[in-house]
PyMOL Python script that loads the backbone (N, CA, C, O; Angstrom):
from pymol import cmd

cmd.read_pdbstr("""\
ATOM      1  N   UNK A   1     -48.863 -97.719  20.439  1.00  0.00           N
ATOM      2  CA  UNK A   1     -49.180 -98.935  21.255  1.00  0.00           C
ATOM      3  C   UNK A   1     -50.512 -99.214  21.316  1.00  0.00           C
ATOM      4  O   UNK A   1     -51.009-100.254  20.883  1.00  0.00           O
ATOM      5  N   UNK A   2     -51.275 -98.077  21.981  1.00  0.00           N
ATOM      6  CA  UNK A   2     -52.813 -98.108  22.454  1.00  0.00           C
ATOM      7  C   UNK A   2     -53.756 -97.355  21.354  1.00  0.00           C
ATOM      8  O   UNK A   2     -53.644 -96.133  21.445  1.00  0.00           O
ATOM      9  N   UNK A   3     -54.417 -97.673  20.606  1.00  0.00           N
ATOM     10  CA  UNK A   3     -55.360 -97.165  19.703  1.00  0.00           C
ATOM     11  C   UNK A   3     -56.306 -96.206  20.825  1.00  0.00           C
ATOM     12  O   UNK A   3     -56.300 -96.088  22.050  1.00  0.00           O
ATOM     13  N   UNK A   4     -56.966 -95.708  19.902  1.00  0.00           N
ATOM     14  CA  UNK A   4     -58.141 -94.912  20.515  1.00  0.00           C
ATOM     15  C   UNK A   4     -59.270 -95.908  21.071  1.00  0.00           C
ATOM     16  O   UNK A   4     -59.434 -96.957  20.447  1.00  0.00           O
ATOM     17  N   UNK A   5     -60.089 -95.643  22.244  1.00  0.00           N
ATOM     18  CA  UNK A   5     -60.997 -96.217  22.752  1.00  0.00           C
ATOM     19  C   UNK A   5     -62.154 -96.321  21.642  1.00  0.00           C
ATOM     20  O   UNK A   5     -62.461 -95.298  21.029  1.00  0.00           O
ATOM     21  N   UNK A   6     -62.803 -97.538  21.370  1.00  0.00           N
ATOM     22  CA  UNK A   6     -63.803 -97.332  20.734  1.00  0.00           C
ATOM     23  C   UNK A   6     -65.120 -97.479  21.389  1.00  0.00           C
ATOM     24  O   UNK A   6     -65.105 -97.469  22.620  1.00  0.00           O
ATOM     25  N   UNK A   7     -66.254 -97.613  20.789  1.00  0.00           N
ATOM     26  CA  UNK A   7     -67.273 -98.072  21.330  1.00  0.00           C
ATOM     27  C   UNK A   7     -67.524 -99.385  22.021  1.00  0.00           C
ATOM     28  O   UNK A   7     -68.234 -99.417  23.027  1.00  0.00           O
ATOM     29  N   UNK A   8     -66.973-100.466  21.526  1.00  0.00           N
ATOM     30  CA  UNK A   8     -67.174-101.845  21.837  1.00  0.00           C
ATOM     31  C   UNK A   8     -66.126-101.665  23.689  1.00  0.00           C
ATOM     32  O   UNK A   8     -66.493-101.974  24.822  1.00  0.00           O
ATOM     33  N   UNK A   9     -65.068-101.170  23.290  1.00  0.00           N
ATOM     34  CA  UNK A   9     -64.298-101.066  24.674  1.00  0.00           C
ATOM     35  C   UNK A   9     -64.922-100.216  25.703  1.00  0.00           C
ATOM     36  O   UNK A   9     -64.858-100.652  26.852  1.00  0.00           O
ATOM     37  N   UNK A  10     -65.553 -99.014  25.502  1.00  0.00           N
ATOM     38  CA  UNK A  10     -66.381 -98.459  26.248  1.00  0.00           C
ATOM     39  C   UNK A  10     -67.512 -98.994  26.861  1.00  0.00           C
ATOM     40  O   UNK A  10     -67.917 -98.515  27.920  1.00  0.00           O
ATOM     41  N   UNK A  11     -68.167-100.095  26.225  1.00  0.00           N
ATOM     42  CA  UNK A  11     -69.106-100.786  26.640  1.00  0.00           C
ATOM     43  C   UNK A  11     -68.666-101.897  27.854  1.00  0.00           C
ATOM     44  O   UNK A  11     -69.232-102.068  28.934  1.00  0.00           O
ATOM     45  N   UNK A  12     -67.733-102.437  27.436  1.00  0.00           N
ATOM     46  CA  UNK A  12     -67.003-103.355  28.603  1.00  0.00           C
ATOM     47  C   UNK A  12     -66.550-102.546  29.363  1.00  0.00           C
ATOM     48  O   UNK A  12     -67.210-102.841  30.360  1.00  0.00           O
ATOM     49  N   UNK A  13     -65.893-101.701  29.682  1.00  0.00           N
ATOM     50  CA  UNK A  13     -65.596-101.016  30.913  1.00  0.00           C
ATOM     51  C   UNK A  13     -66.864-100.571  31.488  1.00  0.00           C
ATOM     52  O   UNK A  13     -66.947-100.766  32.701  1.00  0.00           O
ATOM     53  N   UNK A  14     -67.870-100.024  30.930  1.00  0.00           N
ATOM     54  CA  UNK A  14     -69.242 -99.930  31.551  1.00  0.00           C
ATOM     55  C   UNK A  14     -69.960-100.728  32.422  1.00  0.00           C
ATOM     56  O   UNK A  14     -70.569-100.454  33.456  1.00  0.00           O
ATOM     57  N   UNK A  15     -69.731-102.070  31.645  1.00  0.00           N
ATOM     58  CA  UNK A  15     -70.347-103.237  32.325  1.00  0.00           C
ATOM     59  C   UNK A  15     -69.272-103.803  33.572  1.00  0.00           C
ATOM     60  O   UNK A  15     -69.550-104.243  34.688  1.00  0.00           O
ATOM     61  N   UNK A  16     -68.156-103.635  33.013  1.00  0.00           N
ATOM     62  CA  UNK A  16     -67.477-103.937  34.519  1.00  0.00           C
ATOM     63  C   UNK A  16     -67.409-103.014  35.614  1.00  0.00           C
ATOM     64  O   UNK A  16     -67.185-103.382  36.767  1.00  0.00           O
ATOM     65  N   UNK A  17     -67.607-101.765  35.261  1.00  0.00           N
ATOM     66  CA  UNK A  17     -67.693-100.648  36.402  1.00  0.00           C
ATOM     67  C   UNK A  17     -69.134-101.066  37.151  1.00  0.00           C
ATOM     68  O   UNK A  17     -69.238-101.150  38.375  1.00  0.00           O
ATOM     69  N   UNK A  18     -70.148-101.295  36.277  1.00  0.00           N
ATOM     70  CA  UNK A  18     -71.443-101.403  36.823  1.00  0.00           C
ATOM     71  C   UNK A  18     -71.460-102.911  37.809  1.00  0.00           C
ATOM     72  O   UNK A  18     -72.053-102.997  38.885  1.00  0.00           O
ATOM     73  N   UNK A  19     -70.724-103.957  37.203  1.00  0.00           N
ATOM     74  CA  UNK A  19     -70.563-105.078  38.127  1.00  0.00           C
ATOM     75  C   UNK A  19     -69.924-104.698  39.464  1.00  0.00           C
ATOM     76  O   UNK A  19     -70.402-105.022  40.551  1.00  0.00           O
ATOM     77  N   UNK A  20     -68.733-103.939  39.288  1.00  0.00           N
ATOM     78  CA  UNK A  20     -67.811-103.727  40.468  1.00  0.00           C
ATOM     79  C   UNK A  20     -68.625-102.996  41.533  1.00  0.00           C
ATOM     80  O   UNK A  20     -68.816-103.448  42.662  1.00  0.00           O
ATOM     81  N   UNK A  21     -69.143-101.695  41.028  1.00  0.00           N
ATOM     82  CA  UNK A  21     -69.594-100.582  42.052  1.00  0.00           C
ATOM     83  C   UNK A  21     -71.237-100.747  41.918  1.00  0.00           C
ATOM     84  O   UNK A  21     -71.763 -99.931  42.674  1.00  0.00           O
ATOM     85  N   UNK A  22     -72.166-101.492  41.242  1.00  0.00           N
ATOM     86  CA  UNK A  22     -73.436-101.255  41.334  1.00  0.00           C
ATOM     87  C   UNK A  22     -74.073-100.211  40.838  1.00  0.00           C
ATOM     88  O   UNK A  22     -73.407 -99.177  40.780  1.00  0.00           O
ATOM     89  N   UNK A  23     -75.378-100.163  40.390  1.00  0.00           N
ATOM     90  CA  UNK A  23     -76.106 -99.132  39.752  1.00  0.00           C
ATOM     91  C   UNK A  23     -76.243 -97.921  40.585  1.00  0.00           C
ATOM     92  O   UNK A  23     -76.466 -96.836  40.048  1.00  0.00           O
ATOM     93  N   UNK A  24     -76.117 -98.047  41.939  1.00  0.00           N
ATOM     94  CA  UNK A  24     -76.135 -96.873  42.871  1.00  0.00           C
ATOM     95  C   UNK A  24     -75.265 -95.916  43.058  1.00  0.00           C
ATOM     96  O   UNK A  24     -75.494 -94.742  43.349  1.00  0.00           O
ATOM     97  N   UNK A  25     -73.926 -96.614  42.826  1.00  0.00           N
ATOM     98  CA  UNK A  25     -72.575 -95.929  43.163  1.00  0.00           C
ATOM     99  C   UNK A  25     -72.061 -95.205  41.868  1.00  0.00           C
ATOM    100  O   UNK A  25     -71.418 -94.155  41.906  1.00  0.00           O
ATOM    101  N   UNK A  26     -72.423 -95.900  40.663  1.00  0.00           N
ATOM    102  CA  UNK A  26     -71.980 -95.549  39.559  1.00  0.00           C
ATOM    103  C   UNK A  26     -72.082 -93.907  39.080  1.00  0.00           C
ATOM    104  O   UNK A  26     -71.125 -93.259  38.658  1.00  0.00           O
ATOM    105  N   UNK A  27     -73.358 -93.440  39.234  1.00  0.00           N
ATOM    106  CA  UNK A  27     -73.384 -92.079  38.929  1.00  0.00           C
ATOM    107  C   UNK A  27     -72.349 -91.067  39.756  1.00  0.00           C
ATOM    108  O   UNK A  27     -71.687 -90.153  39.265  1.00  0.00           O
ATOM    109  N   UNK A  28     -72.390 -91.427  40.949  1.00  0.00           N
ATOM    110  CA  UNK A  28     -71.507 -90.586  41.873  1.00  0.00           C
ATOM    111  C   UNK A  28     -70.103 -90.862  41.422  1.00  0.00           C
ATOM    112  O   UNK A  28     -69.322 -89.923  41.262  1.00  0.00           O
ATOM    113  N   UNK A  29     -69.688 -92.304  41.174  1.00  0.00           N
ATOM    114  CA  UNK A  29     -68.164 -92.346  40.674  1.00  0.00           C
ATOM    115  C   UNK A  29     -68.016 -91.432  39.456  1.00  0.00           C
ATOM    116  O   UNK A  29     -67.002 -90.747  39.320  1.00  0.00           O
ATOM    117  N   UNK A  30     -69.326 -91.412  38.298  1.00  0.00           N
ATOM    118  CA  UNK A  30     -68.942 -90.672  37.209  1.00  0.00           C
ATOM    119  C   UNK A  30     -68.849 -89.383  37.750  1.00  0.00           C
ATOM    120  O   UNK A  30     -67.845 -88.731  37.463  1.00  0.00           O
ATOM    121  N   UNK A  31     -69.787 -88.841  38.551  1.00  0.00           N
ATOM    122  CA  UNK A  31     -69.373 -87.300  38.743  1.00  0.00           C
ATOM    123  C   UNK A  31     -68.105 -86.985  39.559  1.00  0.00           C
ATOM    124  O   UNK A  31     -67.568 -85.886  39.423  1.00  0.00           O
ATOM    125  N   UNK A  32     -67.687 -87.761  40.269  1.00  0.00           N
ATOM    126  CA  UNK A  32     -66.511 -87.484  40.877  1.00  0.00           C
ATOM    127  C   UNK A  32     -65.340 -87.786  39.951  1.00  0.00           C
ATOM    128  O   UNK A  32     -64.325 -87.231  40.372  1.00  0.00           O
ATOM    129  N   UNK A  33     -65.207 -88.244  39.212  1.00  0.00           N
ATOM    130  CA  UNK A  33     -64.377 -88.583  37.790  1.00  0.00           C
ATOM    131  C   UNK A  33     -64.307 -87.273  36.921  1.00  0.00           C
ATOM    132  O   UNK A  33     -63.340 -86.836  36.297  1.00  0.00           O
ATOM    133  N   UNK A  34     -65.658 -86.725  37.047  1.00  0.00           N
ATOM    134  CA  UNK A  34     -65.614 -85.566  35.806  1.00  0.00           C
ATOM    135  C   UNK A  34     -65.378 -84.144  36.502  1.00  0.00           C
ATOM    136  O   UNK A  34     -65.178 -83.078  35.920  1.00  0.00           O
ATOM    137  N   UNK A  35     -65.445 -84.367  37.870  1.00  0.00           N
ATOM    138  CA  UNK A  35     -64.795 -83.090  38.702  1.00  0.00           C
ATOM    139  C   UNK A  35     -63.224 -83.228  38.700  1.00  0.00           C
ATOM    140  O   UNK A  35     -62.505 -82.234  38.608  1.00  0.00           O
ATOM    141  N   UNK A  36     -62.773 -84.389  38.796  1.00  0.00           N
ATOM    142  CA  UNK A  36     -61.513 -84.956  38.859  1.00  0.00           C
ATOM    143  C   UNK A  36     -60.802 -84.204  37.668  1.00  0.00           C
ATOM    144  O   UNK A  36     -59.910 -83.355  37.694  1.00  0.00           O
ATOM    145  N   UNK A  37     -61.495 -84.798  36.588  1.00  0.00           N
ATOM    146  CA  UNK A  37     -60.719 -84.276  35.163  1.00  0.00           C
ATOM    147  C   UNK A  37     -60.839 -82.968  34.943  1.00  0.00           C
ATOM    148  O   UNK A  37     -59.846 -82.447  34.435  1.00  0.00           O
ATOM    149  N   UNK A  38     -61.754 -82.274  35.169  1.00  0.00           N
ATOM    150  CA  UNK A  38     -62.064 -80.903  35.030  1.00  0.00           C
ATOM    151  C   UNK A  38     -60.963 -80.167  35.923  1.00  0.00           C
ATOM    152  O   UNK A  38     -60.254 -79.295  35.421  1.00  0.00           O
ATOM    153  N   UNK A  39     -60.843 -80.537  37.239  1.00  0.00           N
ATOM    154  CA  UNK A  39     -59.874 -79.915  38.031  1.00  0.00           C
ATOM    155  C   UNK A  39     -58.157 -79.871  37.721  1.00  0.00           C
ATOM    156  O   UNK A  39     -57.291 -79.033  37.973  1.00  0.00           O
ATOM    157  N   UNK A  40     -58.140 -81.255  37.027  1.00  0.00           N
ATOM    158  CA  UNK A  40     -56.687 -81.569  36.471  1.00  0.00           C
ATOM    159  C   UNK A  40     -56.676 -80.731  35.202  1.00  0.00           C
ATOM    160  O   UNK A  40     -55.757 -79.915  35.137  1.00  0.00           O
ATOM    161  N   UNK A  41     -57.378 -80.773  34.359  1.00  0.00           N
ATOM    162  CA  UNK A  41     -57.550 -79.926  33.192  1.00  0.00           C
ATOM    163  C   UNK A  41     -57.351 -78.302  33.454  1.00  0.00           C
ATOM    164  O   UNK A  41     -56.727 -77.570  32.686  1.00  0.00           O
ATOM    165  N   UNK A  42     -57.865 -77.958  34.431  1.00  0.00           N
ATOM    166  CA  UNK A  42     -57.573 -76.335  34.713  1.00  0.00           C
ATOM    167  C   UNK A  42     -56.436 -76.160  35.460  1.00  0.00           C
ATOM    168  O   UNK A  42     -55.913 -75.059  35.288  1.00  0.00           O
ATOM    169  N   UNK A  43     -55.795 -77.012  36.361  1.00  0.00           N
ATOM    170  CA  UNK A  43     -54.656 -76.870  36.791  1.00  0.00           C
ATOM    171  C   UNK A  43     -53.302 -77.074  35.824  1.00  0.00           C
ATOM    172  O   UNK A  43     -52.277 -76.391  35.848  1.00  0.00           O
ATOM    173  N   UNK A  44     -53.609 -78.220  34.968  1.00  0.00           N
ATOM    174  CA  UNK A  44     -52.499 -78.094  33.813  1.00  0.00           C
ATOM    175  C   UNK A  44     -52.453 -76.640  32.980  1.00  0.00           C
ATOM    176  O   UNK A  44     -51.399 -76.024  32.816  1.00  0.00           O
ATOM    177  N   UNK A  45     -53.634 -76.225  32.525  1.00  0.00           N
ATOM    178  CA  UNK A  45     -53.905 -74.957  31.916  1.00  0.00           C
ATOM    179  C   UNK A  45     -53.111 -73.933  32.480  1.00  0.00           C
ATOM    180  O   UNK A  45     -52.289 -73.308  31.810  1.00  0.00           O
ATOM    181  N   UNK A  46     -53.351 -73.699  33.887  1.00  0.00           N
ATOM    182  CA  UNK A  46     -52.599 -72.630  34.675  1.00  0.00           C
ATOM    183  C   UNK A  46     -51.178 -72.819  34.718  1.00  0.00           C
ATOM    184  O   UNK A  46     -50.395 -71.871  34.649  1.00  0.00           O
ATOM    185  N   UNK A  47     -50.784 -74.153  34.841  1.00  0.00           N
ATOM    186  CA  UNK A  47     -49.318 -74.323  34.714  1.00  0.00           C
ATOM    187  C   UNK A  47     -48.698 -73.902  33.354  1.00  0.00           C
ATOM    188  O   UNK A  47     -47.644 -73.274  33.263  1.00  0.00           O
ATOM    189  N   UNK A  48     -49.502 -74.332  32.250  1.00  0.00           N
ATOM    190  CA  UNK A  48     -48.779 -74.057  31.091  1.00  0.00           C
ATOM    191  C   UNK A  48     -49.078 -72.572  30.944  1.00  0.00           C
ATOM    192  O   UNK A  48     -48.174 -71.936  30.403  1.00  0.00           O
ATOM    193  N   UNK A  49     -50.079 -71.936  31.284  1.00  0.00           N
ATOM    194  CA  UNK A  49     -49.944 -70.368  31.262  1.00  0.00           C
ATOM    195  C   UNK A  49     -49.008 -69.714  31.867  1.00  0.00           C
ATOM    196  O   UNK A  49     -48.473 -68.736  31.344  1.00  0.00           O
ATOM    197  N   UNK A  50     -48.684 -70.169  33.053  1.00  0.00           N
ATOM    198  CA  UNK A  50     -47.449 -69.648  33.781  1.00  0.00           C
ATOM    199  C   UNK A  50     -46.124 -69.775  33.647  1.00  0.00           C
ATOM    200  O   UNK A  50     -45.253 -69.066  34.151  1.00  0.00           O
ATOM    201  N   UNK A  51     -45.985 -70.868  32.826  1.00  0.00           N
ATOM    202  CA  UNK A  51     -44.829 -71.406  32.267  1.00  0.00           C
ATOM    203  C   UNK A  51     -44.374 -70.487  30.881  1.00  0.00           C
ATOM    204  O   UNK A  51     -43.244 -70.043  30.679  1.00  0.00           O
ATOM    205  N   UNK A  52     -45.425 -70.348  30.096  1.00  0.00           N
ATOM    206  CA  UNK A  52     -45.253 -69.393  28.746  1.00  0.00           C
ATOM    207  C   UNK A  52     -45.218 -68.085  29.539  1.00  0.00           C
ATOM    208  O   UNK A  52     -44.190 -67.526  29.158  1.00  0.00           O
ATOM    209  N   UNK A  53     -45.793 -67.353  30.406  1.00  0.00           N
ATOM    210  CA  UNK A  53     -45.493 -66.100  31.026  1.00  0.00           C
ATOM    211  C   UNK A  53     -44.201 -66.041  31.225  1.00  0.00           C
ATOM    212  O   UNK A  53     -43.615 -65.018  30.871  1.00  0.00           O
ATOM    213  N   UNK A  54     -43.544 -67.014  31.773  1.00  0.00           N
ATOM    214  CA  UNK A  54     -42.079 -66.736  32.543  1.00  0.00           C
ATOM    215  C   UNK A  54     -41.228 -66.734  31.293  1.00  0.00           C
ATOM    216  O   UNK A  54     -40.237 -66.005  31.249  1.00  0.00           O
ATOM    217  N   UNK A  55     -41.587 -67.574  30.191  1.00  0.00           N
ATOM    218  CA  UNK A  55     -40.658 -67.741  29.096  1.00  0.00           C
ATOM    219  C   UNK A  55     -40.715 -66.342  28.546  1.00  0.00           C
ATOM    220  O   UNK A  55     -39.698 -65.689  28.313  1.00  0.00           O
ATOM    221  N   UNK A  56     -42.110 -65.843  28.318  1.00  0.00           N
ATOM    222  CA  UNK A  56     -42.164 -64.512  27.408  1.00  0.00           C
ATOM    223  C   UNK A  56     -41.176 -63.442  28.135  1.00  0.00           C
ATOM    224  O   UNK A  56     -40.323 -62.782  27.541  1.00  0.00           O
ATOM    225  N   UNK A  57     -41.455 -63.393  29.567  1.00  0.00           N
ATOM    226  CA  UNK A  57     -40.742 -62.434  30.470  1.00  0.00           C
ATOM    227  C   UNK A  57     -39.220 -62.416  30.339  1.00  0.00           C
ATOM    228  O   UNK A  57     -38.596 -61.381  30.109  1.00  0.00           O
ATOM    229  N   UNK A  58     -38.548 -63.843  30.527  1.00  0.00           N
ATOM    230  CA  UNK A  58     -37.091 -63.856  29.860  1.00  0.00           C
ATOM    231  C   UNK A  58     -36.627 -63.573  28.834  1.00  0.00           C
ATOM    232  O   UNK A  58     -35.447 -63.243  28.721  1.00  0.00           O
ATOM    233  N   UNK A  59     -37.592 -63.650  27.691  1.00  0.00           N
ATOM    234  CA  UNK A  59     -37.250 -63.138  26.403  1.00  0.00           C
ATOM    235  C   UNK A  59     -37.133 -61.823  26.458  1.00  0.00           C
ATOM    236  O   UNK A  59     -36.091 -61.272  26.104  1.00  0.00           O
ATOM    237  N   UNK A  60     -38.100 -61.207  26.873  1.00  0.00           N
ATOM    238  CA  UNK A  60     -38.418 -59.397  27.102  1.00  0.00           C
ATOM    239  C   UNK A  60     -37.067 -59.081  27.670  1.00  0.00           C
ATOM    240  O   UNK A  60     -36.342 -58.344  27.003  1.00  0.00           O
ATOM    241  N   UNK A  61     -36.590 -59.597  28.945  1.00  0.00           N
ATOM    242  CA  UNK A  61     -35.169 -59.442  29.416  1.00  0.00           C
ATOM    243  C   UNK A  61     -34.309 -59.401  28.953  1.00  0.00           C
ATOM    244  O   UNK A  61     -33.550 -58.435  29.040  1.00  0.00           O
ATOM    245  N   UNK A  62     -34.064 -60.538  28.210  1.00  0.00           N
ATOM    246  CA  UNK A  62     -32.839 -60.769  27.131  1.00  0.00           C
ATOM    247  C   UNK A  62     -32.704 -59.872  26.247  1.00  0.00           C
ATOM    248  O   UNK A  62     -31.619 -59.342  26.007  1.00  0.00           O
ATOM    249  N   UNK A  63     -33.987 -59.540  25.544  1.00  0.00           N
ATOM    250  CA  UNK A  63     -33.847 -58.494  24.253  1.00  0.00           C
ATOM    251  C   UNK A  63     -33.640 -57.120  25.005  1.00  0.00           C
ATOM    252  O   UNK A  63     -33.295 -56.202  24.261  1.00  0.00           O
ATOM    253  N   UNK A  64     -33.757 -56.872  26.067  1.00  0.00           N
ATOM    254  CA  UNK A  64     -33.731 -55.578  26.444  1.00  0.00           C
ATOM    255  C   UNK A  64     -31.970 -55.214  27.031  1.00  0.00           C
ATOM    256  O   UNK A  64     -31.376 -54.137  26.984  1.00  0.00           O
ATOM    257  N   UNK A  65     -31.491 -56.539  27.557  1.00  0.00           N
ATOM    258  CA  UNK A  65     -30.239 -56.460  27.969  1.00  0.00           C
ATOM    259  C   UNK A  65     -29.378 -56.459  26.589  1.00  0.00           C
ATOM    260  O   UNK A  65     -28.282 -55.904  26.670  1.00  0.00           O
ATOM    261  N   UNK A  66     -29.646 -56.867  25.664  1.00  0.00           N
ATOM    262  CA  UNK A  66     -28.954 -56.780  24.170  1.00  0.00           C
ATOM    263  C   UNK A  66     -29.090 -55.375  23.621  1.00  0.00           C
ATOM    264  O   UNK A  66     -28.280 -54.889  22.832  1.00  0.00           O
ATOM    265  N   UNK A  67     -30.023 -54.834  24.024  1.00  0.00           N
ATOM    266  CA  UNK A  67     -30.577 -53.594  23.351  1.00  0.00           C
ATOM    267  C   UNK A  67     -29.740 -52.336  23.924  1.00  0.00           C
ATOM    268  O   UNK A  67     -29.456 -51.360  23.230  1.00  0.00           O
ATOM    269  N   UNK A  68     -29.376 -52.488  25.301  1.00  0.00           N
ATOM    270  CA  UNK A  68     -28.686 -51.321  26.155  1.00  0.00           C
ATOM    271  C   UNK A  68     -27.107 -51.979  25.836  1.00  0.00           C
ATOM    272  O   UNK A  68     -26.748 -53.086  25.433  1.00  0.00           O
ATOM    273  N   UNK A  69     -26.346 -50.705  26.231  1.00  0.00           N
ATOM    274  CA  UNK A  69     -24.996 -51.054  26.397  1.00  0.00           C
ATOM    275  C   UNK A  69     -24.844 -51.859  27.579  1.00  0.00           C
ATOM    276  O   UNK A  69     -25.717 -52.097  28.415  1.00  0.00           O
ATOM    277  N   UNK A  70     -23.414 -52.334  27.566  1.00  0.00           N
ATOM    278  CA  UNK A  70     -23.005 -53.389  28.595  1.00  0.00           C
ATOM    279  C   UNK A  70     -22.663 -52.354  30.048  1.00  0.00           C
ATOM    280  O   UNK A  70     -21.825 -51.452  30.071  1.00  0.00           O
ATOM    281  N   UNK A  71     -23.473 -52.732  31.089  1.00  0.00           N
ATOM    282  CA  UNK A  71     -23.598 -51.815  32.306  1.00  0.00           C
ATOM    283  C   UNK A  71     -22.400 -52.514  33.054  1.00  0.00           C
ATOM    284  O   UNK A  71     -22.163 -52.008  34.151  1.00  0.00           O
ATOM    285  N   UNK A  72     -21.702 -53.428  32.739  1.00  0.00           N
ATOM    286  CA  UNK A  72     -20.808 -54.187  33.689  1.00  0.00           C
ATOM    287  C   UNK A  72     -19.489 -53.184  33.453  1.00  0.00           C
ATOM    288  O   UNK A  72     -18.824 -52.936  34.459  1.00  0.00           O
ATOM    289  N   UNK A  73     -19.061 -52.576  32.146  1.00  0.00           N
ATOM    290  CA  UNK A  73     -18.018 -51.831  31.980  1.00  0.00           C
ATOM    291  C   UNK A  73     -18.343 -50.477  31.269  1.00  0.00           C
ATOM    292  O   UNK A  73     -18.235 -50.195  30.076  1.00  0.00           O
ATOM    293  N   UNK A  74     -18.830 -49.608  32.464  1.00  0.00           N
ATOM    294  CA  UNK A  74     -19.249 -48.400  31.565  1.00  0.00           C
ATOM    295  C   UNK A  74     -17.993 -47.546  31.226  1.00  0.00           C
ATOM    296  O   UNK A  74     -18.208 -46.666  30.392  1.00  0.00           O
ATOM    297  N   UNK A  75     -16.934 -47.619  31.628  1.00  0.00           N
ATOM    298  CA  UNK A  75     -15.596 -46.953  31.107  1.00  0.00           C
ATOM    299  C   UNK A  75     -14.821 -47.926  30.277  1.00  0.00           C
ATOM    300  O   UNK A  75     -14.397 -48.998  30.707  1.00  0.00           O
ATOM    301  N   UNK A  76     -14.658 -47.458  28.994  1.00  0.00           N
ATOM    302  CA  UNK A  76     -14.239 -48.325  27.946  1.00  0.00           C
ATOM    303  C   UNK A  76     -12.468 -47.693  28.044  1.00  0.00           C
ATOM    304  O   UNK A  76     -12.114 -46.560  28.370  1.00  0.00           O
ATOM    305  N   UNK A  77     -11.649 -48.801  27.664  1.00  0.00           N
ATOM    306  CA  UNK A  77     -10.355 -48.611  27.843  1.00  0.00           C
ATOM    307  C   UNK A  77      -9.749 -47.687  26.683  1.00  0.00           C
ATOM    308  O   UNK A  77     -10.218 -47.812  25.551  1.00  0.00           O
ATOM    309  N   UNK A  78      -8.755 -46.794  26.915  1.00  0.00           N
ATOM    310  CA  UNK A  78      -8.205 -46.114  25.617  1.00  0.00           C
ATOM    311  C   UNK A  78      -7.403 -46.919  24.826  1.00  0.00           C
ATOM    312  O   UNK A  78      -6.706 -47.817  25.300  1.00  0.00           O
ATOM    313  N   UNK A  79      -7.472 -46.591  23.381  1.00  0.00           N
ATOM    314  CA  UNK A  79      -6.457 -47.539  22.686  1.00  0.00           C
ATOM    315  C   UNK A  79      -5.016 -47.307  23.014  1.00  0.00           C
ATOM    316  O   UNK A  79      -4.801 -46.339  23.744  1.00  0.00           O
ATOM    317  N   UNK A  80      -4.282 -47.807  22.730  1.00  0.00           N
ATOM    318  CA  UNK A  80      -2.833 -47.915  23.174  1.00  0.00           C
ATOM    319  C   UNK A  80      -1.801 -46.757  22.756  1.00  0.00           C
ATOM    320  O   UNK A  80      -0.833 -46.422  23.440  1.00  0.00           O
ATOM    321  N   UNK A  81      -2.125 -46.269  21.664  1.00  0.00           N
ATOM    322  CA  UNK A  81      -1.178 -45.010  21.472  1.00  0.00           C
ATOM    323  C   UNK A  81      -1.757 -43.839  22.344  1.00  0.00           C
ATOM    324  O   UNK A  81      -0.956 -42.970  22.686  1.00  0.00           O
ATOM    325  N   UNK A  82      -3.119 -43.723  22.756  1.00  0.00           N
ATOM    326  CA  UNK A  82      -3.483 -42.581  23.542  1.00  0.00           C
ATOM    327  C   UNK A  82      -2.900 -42.979  25.154  1.00  0.00           C
ATOM    328  O   UNK A  82      -2.695 -42.118  26.009  1.00  0.00           O
ATOM    329  N   UNK A  83      -2.692 -44.406  25.357  1.00  0.00           N
ATOM    330  CA  UNK A  83      -2.295 -44.731  26.690  1.00  0.00           C
ATOM    331  C   UNK A  83      -0.666 -44.583  27.190  1.00  0.00           C
ATOM    332  O   UNK A  83      -0.306 -44.562  28.367  1.00  0.00           O
ATOM    333  N   UNK A  84      -0.037 -44.514  26.348  1.00  0.00           N
ATOM    334  CA  UNK A  84       1.363 -43.923  26.260  1.00  0.00           C
ATOM    335  C   UNK A  84       1.675 -42.459  26.740  1.00  0.00           C
ATOM    336  O   UNK A  84       1.260 -41.454  26.163  1.00  0.00           O
ATOM    337  N   UNK A  85       2.436 -42.463  27.837  1.00  0.00           N
ATOM    338  CA  UNK A  85       2.894 -40.845  27.896  1.00  0.00           C
ATOM    339  C   UNK A  85       3.741 -40.210  26.889  1.00  0.00           C
ATOM    340  O   UNK A  85       4.689 -40.885  26.489  1.00  0.00           O
ATOM    341  N   UNK A  86       3.585 -39.073  26.417  1.00  0.00           N
ATOM    342  CA  UNK A  86       4.192 -38.363  25.646  1.00  0.00           C
ATOM    343  C   UNK A  86       5.468 -37.366  26.225  1.00  0.00           C
ATOM    344  O   UNK A  86       5.397 -36.617  27.200  1.00  0.00           O
ATOM    345  N   UNK A  87       6.462 -37.545  25.478  1.00  0.00           N
ATOM    346  CA  UNK A  87       7.565 -36.928  25.897  1.00  0.00           C
ATOM    347  C   UNK A  87       7.398 -35.464  25.783  1.00  0.00           C
ATOM    348  O   UNK A  87       7.445 -35.045  24.626  1.00  0.00           O
ATOM    349  N   UNK A  88       7.213 -34.589  26.718  1.00  0.00           N
ATOM    350  CA  UNK A  88       7.197 -33.053  26.483  1.00  0.00           C
ATOM    351  C   UNK A  88       8.299 -32.227  26.862  1.00  0.00           C
ATOM    352  O   UNK A  88       8.219 -30.998  26.860  1.00  0.00           O
ATOM    353  N   UNK A  89       9.456 -32.940  27.229  1.00  0.00           N
ATOM    354  CA  UNK A  89      10.818 -32.203  27.511  1.00  0.00           C
ATOM    355  C   UNK A  89      11.425 -31.845  26.645  1.00  0.00           C
ATOM    356  O   UNK A  89      12.336 -31.105  27.017  1.00  0.00           O
ATOM    357  N   UNK A  90      11.367 -32.076  25.120  1.00  0.00           N
ATOM    358  CA  UNK A  90      11.901 -31.679  24.071  1.00  0.00           C
ATOM    359  C   UNK A  90      11.522 -30.496  23.649  1.00  0.00           C
ATOM    360  O   UNK A  90      12.388 -29.776  23.151  1.00  0.00           O
ATOM    361  N   UNK A  91      10.242 -30.046  23.740  1.00  0.00           N
ATOM    362  CA  UNK A  91       9.857 -28.552  23.443  1.00  0.00           C
ATOM    363  C   UNK A  91       9.316 -28.670  22.185  1.00  0.00           C
ATOM    364  O   UNK A  91       8.943 -27.538  21.877  1.00  0.00           O
ATOM    365  N   UNK A  92       9.020 -29.613  21.093  1.00  0.00           N
ATOM    366  CA  UNK A  92       8.974 -29.859  20.140  1.00  0.00           C
ATOM    367  C   UNK A  92       7.562 -29.770  19.844  1.00  0.00           C
ATOM    368  O   UNK A  92       7.152 -30.020  18.711  1.00  0.00           O
TER     369      UNK A  92
END
""", "prot")
cmd.dss("prot")
cmd.show_as("cartoon", "prot")
cmd.util.cbc("prot")
cmd.orient("prot")
């Protein structure tokens, strides 16, 4: 929808800002805008890094859970033929 901002658009924006804020306020506004953009970039990088770290830790936990036996059922049931009591009264 919007293309990249070229030189003519930047000049128009600069002229409008110069008219609105005046030559004395414009450098101060530029500095504060630069600081804000820098802070935003730093915060977004920290958020991205923390999300990537959490995803990596979750993947490690899943891999460890698959690698070890199921801890919820430590005793496995015996097969059906072993579970039936044998008749020992015949003496055979």
